[in-house]
C-alpha positions in Angstrom: 42.0 -22.0 40.1 41.0 -19.2 37.7 37.4 -19.0 36.3 37.1 -19.2 32.6 34.8 -20.4 29.8 35.3 -21.5 26.3 33.1 -20.4 23.4 33.6 -22.3 20.3 32.1 -22.4 16.8 31.6 -26.0 15.7 31.7 -25.1 11.9 35.3 -25.4 10.7 34.8 -23.0 7.8 33.7 -20.2 10.3 30.7 -19.3 8.1 27.8 -17.5 9.8 25.1 -19.7 8.2 23.8 -22.1 10.7 26.2 -20.9 13.3 25.7 -22.3 16.7 27.8 -22.0 19.7 28.7 -24.4 22.5 29.8 -23.2 25.8 32.1 -25.3 27.9 31.9 -24.5 31.5 34.9 -24.6 33.7 34.2 -23.0 37.1 32.3 -20.1 35.3 28.6 -20.9 35.1 27.6 -17.3 35.8 29.7 -15.8 33.0 28.5 -18.4 30.5 24.9 -17.7 31.5 25.4 -13.9 31.1 27.0 -14.4 27.7 24.1 -16.6 26.5 21.5 -14.1 27.9 23.2 -11.3 26.0 23.1 -13.3 22.8 19.4 -14.0 23.3 18.6 -10.4 23.9 20.6 -9.4 20.8 18.7 -11.8 18.7 15.3 -10.7 20.0 14.6 -8.0 17.3 15.1 -10.7 14.7 12.4 -13.0 16.2 9.7 -10.5 15.1 7.2 -11.9 17.7 4.5 -9.3 18.1 1.6 -9.2 20.5 -1.9 -9.0 19.0 -2.9 -5.4 18.7 -6.6 -5.8 18.1 -8.8 -6.1 21.3 -10.1 -9.6 21.7 -13.7 -8.8 20.7 -12.5 -6.8 17.6 -10.2 -9.6 16.6 -13.1 -12.1 16.7 -15.2 -9.7 14.6 -12.4 -9.3 12.0 -11.7 -13.0 11.8 -15.4 -13.6 11.2 -16.0 -10.9 8.6 -12.5 -10.8 6.9 -11.0 -14.3 7.4 -8.8 -13.8 4.3 -7.2 -10.6 5.6 -3.4 -10.6 5.7 -1.5 -9.1 8.6 1.5 -6.8 8.6 4.2 -7.1 11.2 2.7 -4.1 13.0 -0.8 -5.6 13.3 -2.6 -3.9 10.4 -4.8 -6.3 8.5 -5.6 -5.8 4.8 -7.2 -7.3 1.8 -6.1 -6.3 -1.7 -9.3 -5.7 -3.8 -7.4 -4.5 -6.9 -3.7 -4.6 -7.5 -2.0 -1.4 -8.4 0.8 -0.7 -10.9 4.2 0.8 -10.8 6.2 1.5 -7.6 4.8 1.7 -4.1 4.5 5.1 -2.4 7.7 6.2 -0.7 8.1 8.5 2.3 7.6 12.1 1.1 5.5 11.2 -1.9 2.0 12.7 -2.2 -0.7 10.1 -2.4 -4.1 11.1 -3.8 -6.6 8.8 -2.1 -10.3 8.0 -2.1 -11.5 6.3 1.0 -14.4 5.5 3.3 -13.7 5.1 7.0 -16.0 2.9 9.2 -16.2 1.7 12.7 -16.7 -2.0 13.2 -20.5 -1.5 13.7 -20.6 -0.2 10.1 -21.0 3.5 10.9 -19.2 5.8 8.4 -17.2 8.4 10.3 -15.4 9.9 7.3 -15.1 9.6 3.5 -13.7 11.2 0.4 -15.1 9.6 -2.7 -15.0 12.3 -5.4 -12.2 11.5 -7.9 -12.0 15.2 -8.8 -11.2 16.1 -5.2 -9.2 13.2 -3.7 -7.6 13.4 -0.2 -3.9 14.4 -0.6 -1.4 13.1 2.0 2.3 13.1 2.1 3.4 9.6 3.0 5.3 9.2 6.4 5.1 12.9 7.3 2.7 12.5 10.2 -0.2 14.1 8.4 -2.5 11.1 9.1 -2.9 8.3 11.7 0.1 6.0 12.0 -1.8 3.1 10.4 -2.3 5.1 7.2 1.3 6.2 7.1 2.3 2.5 7.3 -0.1 1.0 4.8 0.3 3.7 2.2 4.0 2.6 1.8 2.8 -0.8 0.6 0.3 0.5 -2.0 0.7 1.4 -5.7 -1.1 3.7 -8.0 -4.6 2.3 -8.8 -4.5 -0.1 -5.8 -7.6 -0.6 -3.7 -7.6 -2.3 -0.3 -9.7 -2.9 2.7 -7.5 -1.9 5.7 -8.2 -2.8 9.3 -6.3 -0.6 11.7 -5.9 -1.4 15.4 -6.7 1.4 17.9 -3.0 2.1 18.9 -2.2 2.8 15.2 -5.3 5.0 14.9 -6.7 7.4 17.5 -5.9 5.1 20.6 -7.3 5.8 24.0 -8.3 9.4 23.2 -10.5 8.6 20.2 -11.7 11.5 18.0 -14.9 12.6 19.6 -17.7 12.6 18.7 -17.3 10.4 15.6 -14.6 7.9 16.7 -14.8 6.5 20.3 -11.7 5.7 22.3 -9.9 2.4 21.6 -11.8 2.0 18.2 -10.6 -0.4 15.5 -11.1 1.3 12.2 -11.9 -0.2 8.8 -11.0 1.7 5.6 -11.7 1.1 2.0 -8.8 2.9 0.4 -7.8 3.5 -3.3 -4.7 5.4 -4.4 -5.7 7.3 -7.5 -2.2 8.7 -8.1 1.2 9.1 -6.5 3.1 12.3 -7.0 6.8 11.7 -6.6 8.3 14.5 -4.5 11.9 13.2 -4.4 12.9 11.8 -7.7 16.4 10.4 -7.7 18.7 12.3 -10.0 21.7 10.7 -11.8 
């Protein structure tokens, strides 16, 4: 007897919404298992389950000091202190930023606070740590945030001696003074 399986869609209209499949086995359990495993793997990117990126002690500190912080899908936490206006920064735009960078112990390792000389960075061009590149894309002109960046989106295991130790979670207070559009869409 030949091995085969039947895959059927229980919705008569064939729509994708709420689509589920039933697998009828007829002497082909291994093929059905492989098919279901392939479907599960294909659906994995849509599950968006991410592991926690903050080390356990840092996570406890952040939850104690910033319990209202929201979390991005990549593990960055943030608190909007002041809403901005207009469109968010896009890849290639130049963001003019004021900031203070601290370690979890409160030690300031870097800052730029003079509005006459803001820090200029091109968004998503690899000029800054990955955490900055990611969060700047969610910010608007005039917006101010507290941003908590896990080590792997900052300086990771290498750190930035002598000011930033290895595997350091960083806390920034960031404000975008202006966004210079470098790729305006033309009609």
